[in-house]
C-alpha angles and dihedrals in degrees: 000000000000125000117265088241093060111127114250138176139191118210120194122195091355118206094014132102086255094060117141125183128195118187125190141123123292089257096050101035096092091054093045090051090053092048091050090045089229113175137178141324090063139136122219117214118195125189142040092313089067092069092055091074095104094042097047098036086165090163124037114167109243100156120092118236112279118277117240091238132015092249096045112122095020093102091089094058131050103261138141105204117198119196114243120200127187122194114226123192113253118241092205097090089055097052126092116228113255122208113226092203103047 
């Protein structure tokens, strides 16, 4: 197995505005996850790459969580939101049915 000092990380809701990252060693990761109250869905990364989190920081959530409606939150500013809808062709007519049970 790996040494107890091996870097490790747990990433919850990766690449979303809800993303949470916990970094620790392989030995301390379970305790750190409990302290951070991290729950699923999460991905566990084990190895040297886990300690590159701060250096790479390729994704830092900047977006706010989604608003319940497009116009939510606009009451505080002068705005006149108009709904915009775009029709997209459905892929369903082009798909073959798949049996789940053989």
